[in-house]
Each structure stands twice: as structure tokens, then as C-alpha cells.
DRENVO-628490 format. One record per residue: x, y negated, z negated of N, C-alpha, C in turn. Coordinates in steps of 0.05 Angstrom, whole numbers, plus 5000, padded with zeros to 4 digits. Layout:
! residues N
XYZXYZXYZ...
END
This chain:
! residues 292
757829884821760229884800758829964775760030164760759130264733759630054715757630034695757529854670760629774655761730014649764529944640766329874660766329914684768229814705768129544705765329434701764429154709765628984686765329104662766329014636769028984632770329154647773529144643774428974666772728904690773428704706773328444697771128354681770728124671772628054648773528274634775828204611778128194622778828294648781428274657781527984674779127844674779327514687779727334665779827474638779827254615783127354603784227574609786227634599788827474594789227304618791627094615790926864594788126754595787726584570787926704544786926934538786727064510790127114508791427184526794527244518795926934511794926724520796126444519795326404491792526424482791626354457793426564433793226834441795026964419797426924415799326834437801626774434802226494420800826314424800726084407800426114375798226324372797626394344800326544332801326714340803126934333805926844337806326684367809326624363811226934376809527144383810827394388809427504413810627514435808927624461808127924458809628114439808828394434806428404415806428214398803728184380801928114395801627884414800227774429798827984446800028184461799228374473797628584458798028614433797028794416793828654404794028414403791728244393789728244418790528234442788728224468787928514471789828744465788429024469786129034445786528914419784429004403781928834410782128614422780028514429778328644452779828794471779028944487776929184474778629304458777129524443774929434426774929204413772329104404769929004425770728894445769028844466767429094478768929324483768029594490766129724473766529624445765029774428762629594415761929384432760029194427757729154447755329034436753128994455753528694461754328654486754628374493752828254512750528404517748928354537747728074534747427994506746527714500748527524501750827544506752227374501753127164530752226954525752426714550754826654560756926634539759826554545761526774538762426944554764127154546767027084538767626884555770426744551770526634524768326464510768426374485768426544468766726794468766227034453768927144449770427224471773227384465775527164455774926934460776926764444776726744420774426764404773926724380775027014368773627264383775427534372778127514373779527434393782627414391783427244366781427034363782726824339782526994312780427164312780027334285782227524284782827634302785227844303787727714294788327494306790927374300791027274273788727144259788427114236788927304218787827544220788727764202791627844204792727844230795527884234797327704220796527444225798127244204798127244177795727324165795427384139796827614130796527884144798028104136800928024135801627884156804827784160806027634135803727424122804727284100804827484076802527684075802927834049804928054049806328074072809028274070811428064067811027834062813127634061815127694083814227704107816627734125817927434126820427424141821927234143822327054114823027174099823327054072825026794067827226764087828926554088827426314100825626304113823926094121823726054153826126014165825825964194825526204210823826164232823626374253822826224276824526334296824726224323822726324340820526314346818526494360820026594388818526824398818926924423819526694447821926614459822126444477821026604509819726474523819526584553821326494575823326644584825226544596825126584631824926414643824926434670826926304683827526324712829526234725829225944728831725814730831625464732829925364750829225534775827025424795824625544791824125674767821425764763820626044766822726184777822526464784821826624762820326804765819326974743816827074745815627264729813227374730811127134725809327094745807426884746805726804723804127054708802827054683804626904660807426944662809126854640809726534646809426484674810126174678807726034663805226174675802325994665802725984630803426244620803226214591805226034580807125994590809125794581808325474584806325474605805725164609804524994584805924804575805024594557805724704528807024924526807625004500810625064495811924824485814724804480815424984456818025114456818925254432818725124410819224834411819424654383816724644369814824614388812024634383811524944364812325164378811525434365813225454336816125324336817425334309815825224288814624994293813324824268810524994263809425094284806825264275807525464261810125614265811025834243811225754213811525454210810925334178808125294167806125324187803225284178802225474164800525504147798825684133796725814160796126094155794626224180792026104181790325964164787925824177788625554188790825394180791625144191792225164218794325434223795025444250792425534272790425704259788625824275786825554282785925344261784625174269785824934289788324904286789724684303790124854333791025094330791225234362788625234378786425304365784025324375782825084384782924864367781824604370783524454387785824394379787524194392788924334420789524554422790224664444788424754462785824904458784124984472781224894470780924694455778424494455776124704446776724854426774125034415773024844390770624804391769524674371770224764345769624544324769824624299767524824288765224794295762824894285763325234295765125254315765725544322768225654308770025444301772225554287771525644255769725474242768725514217768125754208766425944219766026214212768526404212770226314235772826524233774526454209775226204195776226204171775126204151772226254153770926244127769925924117770025724127769825464116767525304133766525084121764924884136766224784159764924704177766624524202767524324192767124144170768623924162771324014151770924244134773824404122775424494145774424614168776424694193777224414205775924204206777123954215779923894197779123894174781623804151783723994156783024224161785424434164786924344192785724284213786524224241788123934232786923754215788323464213791023494198790823654177793423744163795323854183794824044196796724184218797723974235796023814248797123544267798923414253798423334226800923184219803623274219803123544209805723734205807223734240805323794256806223804286807723574293805923334286807123004298810223024283810023074260812923034241815223204250814923454258816823634263817223704291815423654310815623744342815623484357817223304361817323094378816523174409815423054419814923154449816923014469817523174487819523124509818322834521820022654529819222374541819722344571820822574579822622544602820922714626821522664651820222814670822523054672821423314684823223524684825923484700826123334718828623264733830423174710829122944689831022774678831822964651830123174641830623354620833023554633832723604657834623804669837423644669837623394675840323324680841523244647839723224628840823174602842023454591840123664597841523934590844023984608844223914629846524004641849323864636848523604625850523464611851523594586849623614576850523814548852224054547851024214572852524454578855324404591855424194606858324144614860224054594859123874578860723774557861823994539859724214530860624404511862624594529862524664550864324784568866724704570867024424570869624274574870824214545869324284522870224204497870623914490868823774505868723444500866823364482867823344454866323284429864822974433866422794446865222534448862722504469863122704490861122704508858522854495858923034482856623194469855223034447856622884430855722704412853622474431855122344454853622194472851222264478850622524487847822644496845922714472846722714450845122774427844022534414841722564404840322364388841522364358842222124349843822114323843022264299840122314298838722484280837822794292839222854312838523114323838723324303836923514309836623744290836924034302838524174296838924414313838224684295836224844301835225034284835325324297836525524280837025764287836125974270835826224279834426424262836526654264838626644275840526834271843526754280844926924287848026904297849426774278851226554294853026504275852326274259849326154265847725984247846226214232846826204206845326434189842526384192841026644187838026604187836826364172834826234184834025954174836125714171838325794187840425604188839125334201839925104191839224854207841924634205842424534225844324284227843124054236844423834221843023554227844723354232844223184248846322954259848023064284848622834299849622904323852423034321854522964304856523094296856723314287854923434271854923724262853723874282851923754297850723974322853123974347854223774347856423774368858624004363859623944335861124204326860424414326857824494323856924754324856724864355855524634375855424684401858724794410860424674404863324744414864124994404863325074380863725344365862325544385859825484387858425704403859525714434860625524446861725514472863925674472865625654452868125874452867226104452865126204439864326484441862626624469861526434484860526504504862326514528862226684548863726784571862426594589859726564595858026484614855526334598854826074609852225964601850625924626848425964630846825994651844125794648843625554665840825424662838525564668836725554646834125704655831925504648829625624649827825424639826625634616826125534592825225644572822325524563820625664561817825594556817125344576817925354601817725174618819424934621821624944601823124694603825824744602827624604616830324674623831624754591832924974593834325094570837125274581837825394562840825534568840625794554841925974570842726244561845326304558846726354536849426424538849826684534851726824546852327104549855227144545855727364530858827474529858727794532860527874548860928174554858328264563856728114584854128174594852128224580852328124553849828134539849127804527846727784520846227464514846727464484847727214480849027154457846926924445845626744458843126604452841726494469839326404462837526284481836925984467837325774480837025554476834725364484833025224469830925044481831424794468830524594488831624324477829224154479828723944462827123714462828023464470827823314490829223074499827422854493827922644474826722364466828422164476828321944485829221714494831721764510832121944527834822024539836322174528836322294505837822474488836322664474838222914466836823164455836023084427833723134421832623094394832523324381831623554389832123824376833124024394834424214381835324464391834224694377832824884390832025134379833025344391834825524374836625724387835626004370835226184388834426514385837626594388838026734365841226824366841127114353838727194344839027444326839527714350841627824349842228024364839928244375838428314354836328524364834328394377833228144367831028004385831827934412834227864415835027774439835428064459836228304450836628544467833228634469831528584453828828614465826928424486828728244493827728004513828128134540826127994555826428114585827827874598830527914601832227714616833027844644831127974654832628034683832027824703831027574693831227364715834027294718835927344696838827264696840127434719839127624727840627804746838727834777837127634783835427604802836227404820
END
């Protein structure tokens, strides 16, 4: 096997991991693919003969590429109204879908990615690489141009933000599915009281488009129940799916997606709902799972 073919084969062995890193860093599947492709280009132009840990080397390269992309995004002042719901990964309720995307979705809920969108680029990189992929701080430090102690502080600040804004679901998948199905049934039947009963009193619903204007947030069970009833009246069908590996919903009207909803369940009730309802972004999603 020629040297370039061997290098390409080794890179392909790391592609899934690198895409997972980039997706968590960027919240965009398209940009994640771009970052991974850039890592391949840098690898193909580099002398890596003395690199003992190619996977670690590629992870830091992807980290640098993503950091540059996040900084460029910030300098362009994208999403000026604040809230951006990252690209959801939608698979069938039974887990059917492209296997690499099922693996990509594992352990990274949409609520976490929404909070990561609020972090500064360096904080996000330090948290993602250390807390999600166990990269040591002395390897993170050169990427962000800080000392290891300063990189540790970046991750610590990010961790506090994540804990405050992205509660973890505390039920097993079957229990989460039961709660989401109860929400779907109550919304479909127009049962306000049943909706309130399945929502945490302090529930937060966040949307980056559609009927909830960009950056829109509803707080409290009654407000969120009212919004859910309004949304249900717009939808012709609502389908149970997995959104980033956890039970969620896709609503459709006239054969086109109206929204993708991801849920965090805590204490047996819905604590957060993250909604992608921007028509342009919905049209760009691969929702072929809904027709298979």
C-alpha cells in the first residue's frame, strides 16, 4: 500500500471521533464536516512520521480549526439576537438512521449544545476537549494560547454555565419516551391541564425561529403549555423520533417540517424544550428517516 493510501486509511479510522469533536465545538453538521476536511488537508501536508499518537494530534488540529471558525463567527456577529439552536440529529424512534450519526448523537443532548452556544470560543474549546473528550489541559493550553492553569479556569467557568443551563435528564429512555408521548397526546387533544401536569413548573422552552421569534424563550408551565397548544394547531402531524439520541418530536404541515423539538426530563417532568423552527434550516435537515 502506498504511503498516501496508508495515511488516508489511518485518517478514516479517526473520522467519526473527529466529527464528534467538531460537532460539539460548532453545533453545525456542515461546519463539522468542513473542519474534519481541513484536518485531512493539514495532515496530508505535514510530516507526521514522529507523531506517536495520531488520534491525539488530529484532535488538537480539529480543535484549532474549530476555534478559528468560532472566532470568525463571533467577529461576523452572527445570530445577533442571541439564541441559536444547533443542528439536531434526527433518527427514527427505534434508532433507525445512519449509524455514524447515531454514534455522533450519543451523550450529547441538544440542551447542552444550546448552552455551549452561549460560551466564548476558548471556553467552549476547553470544556469540550477536556470534559467531553478527556484531553489534558497541558495539550489544550497551546491551542488557546494560555497556560494549563488558565485553560483549567476556562473549562471551570464553562462547566458552571453548563450546569446552570443544561439540566441532565434523570430518567431512562423508556421513561423519557413515556413523558414525551404524554406531552404529544395532550397537545394533540388540546388538553391544557394535562400539558401543565407533564411540565415542570419552571420549564423553559427555547426556539430560534418560527412562531417563537428568533431568540424566543417561554418560561413557566402555563406559558409553555399555551405555546404547545398553539403549535399543535399549526401542525397536521407530529411524529415521535430521537433527537440527539433522546425522545423528541417532529411536527409537519403540508408534508414539510414545521419544527423539531428536543426535551430534557427531570423529576418525571419536562424541564427544557429546545425547538428548531427556522424554515430555512429545517429544509436543510436530512429528515429522510420520517419516510422510511
